[in-house]
C-alpha positions, 0 to 999 in steps of 0.5 A: 908092164908092156900091156899097160903102156898105151893106157898110161900114155893116154892118161898123160895126154889128159894133163899134157897142157897142165905142165909147162914144157910138155908137148904131146901129139898122136896120129893114126894111119889107115892103109888099104893096099892091093897087088896083082902079079906079085913079083916076089917069090913065095907069096900070093899072086894077088893080095890085099891087106889092111894096116893100122899104125898109131903113133903117140909121142910126148916130150918134156923140156926144161932148160937144156934137158929133154925127156921123151917117149914114143909109142908105136902100135902097128897092126895088119888085118886080112892076110892069109897063108901066102901074104907077106906079113913080117915084123916090117908090118907088125909091131904092137904096143912098142915104146920105140923111143924112151930117151933123155937129151941134154944140150950144151951151147958152149961145150967147147968154147964159143960157137961150139955146141954139143947135144947128147941123147941116150936111151931108145930113139929113132934115127934119120942120118944124112940121106937116110940111105943107110940109117933111117926111121922108115915112114912108108913101112908100117913099122919103123927102125929103133935104136938103143944107145947114145947119140952126140950132135956137134956144131962148130964154126964155119958151118961144120957139124957132125953126128956120132952114134953108138947103138944096138938096133932094136930087133922087132918081136915077136918074129914067129909068123903065127904071133905076127899074124895075130898082132901079138905084143912082145917087147923088142930086143936089143943086145950086143949081138947086133951093134951099129956105130959110126957117124957123119960130118957135114960142111955146108958150101958157101951158098948154104944151099949145098953141102959135102958129107963124109960118113962111116958106119960099122955093123957088127952081128953075131949069132945069139942062142935064139937067132942064127945070122950071117955074122956080118962085120961091115964097114961102110964109108960114104961121100955125098955132095948135094945142092938143095932144090930152089925155084929157078935153079938147078940142084944135084946130089951125088952119093957113093958108098963102099962096103968092106968087111966079112960075112958068113957064107951061110947061117951054119955056125961053121960056114966059111967067112967071105971077104966083102967088097960092095958098093952103091952110088946115087946120082941126081940132077934136077931143075925147079921151075918158077911157077905157082905149082913149083914143078921140078924135073929130075934125072936119076941113076942108081947102082947097087952091086950084086953078088957074083961068082968068085971068092968075095961077097959083093952084094951091097947091104943098105943096113937100115936105110929107107927105100921109098924116097929113091926107089919104090914103096914097101908094103905088099910090093917091097920088090925094089931095094938097094941091092943088085940093081942098075936103074936110071930114072925120070921124076916129075914133082909138083906142089899145086897148093899147100894142100896138094902135092904129087910126083910121077916117076919112071925107071927101067930096071936091070940086074948088076949081077945076072947070077944074083937074085934081083934086088929084094924079089928073091928071083934068081938064075944062078946060071945067068942065062935069063939076062939082066933086064927086070922091067919097066917101073912106073909109079905115082903118088898124090897127097891131099890135106882134107883138113890141114894138119888134121886129115891127110889122104894119100894114094900110091900106084905102081906098074911093073911091066916085067922084063925078060929076067922076071919072066924067064928066071927059074923061080920067077912067079908065073904071073903077069905084070905087077899092079900095086895100089895103096890108099891111106888116110892119116889122122893127126891129133 
């Protein structure tokens, strides 16, 4: 059945406008990326990769009822034995979304609304630091289950979920490199549930948000895991950017629970105590180019020496908006990191936008691996400073709403830790570039 999904959706698209309430869209993103001085362990010193991601989306609405589906086809070409190719890059012919939704405007009386969604779907909740459908990455995160969105008087809203996160397949490297198709799996071996509540502030530009998510994981016959049982509670306060005004965001998560010390079934259980915080203060100037400048701070705990596990787990969160690109770089994430940052954004026209950012990077725990690089000095003698990261992005609509071009560039000037740690790749500074063209239909 799976191999015929793409032709069927193309057939539906030829009759899309014949039925009232049916909308269809599609886009294809072409990406060529290169890297020199790979900072992660176990991969080529220099590399390049070509990827193609096609998304076909359809939704039918009638009254309060919605029926939707979305097909992802994510492929890569040009890699070799040392290229970091995983299910983060490849997921071919996958129906990430197949859902039914129903809206009840007066479910609990006047001014109280309820919207339900069930099936396969993507999620972008709150700041997207814990639960997101990653867009920069070549593949996305899908979830199977139930979602409820509630709206109450006085600008109070909530979202509740009970889901089985989709495990992308196939996961054997030879199959992934060959772009083979296999339907993704969801099961009660991996469960994510919880939600968030949001109260808008008086000026409507800001809000306070309280979140809680539980991740439950256990071994399956085909996959050994760390048997994570994590409870993550968060508090977020923010004010959206506006011309001629200051804005801010502060979000902190505390994570508790337990995790196995290793993948061995009889491994000891460790108590978890980890945390993450993001703080940002910005100002948008009144100017035709809409410039905004922001100062940022991020801290994600790392694992130290002791009886507790203290490395923060970002669950299914995105990384690009806060920290760095994924793809061939993928070295800086929300784990064992301390970083301040300076960001400048501008939108000179409806066709063009850009940003540039600078971040010095440190380890929160000198004995844990730095962020998502895999580079570690268990003795802690290589220090904490990982380096200076400079990055920029430029996006331009060549044909508005049809063809968008994008360039991402990054320089990581490596610090002492990424030079001296025992398993640090013996290469120079990191230079990463990606060139993208997205065609929308």
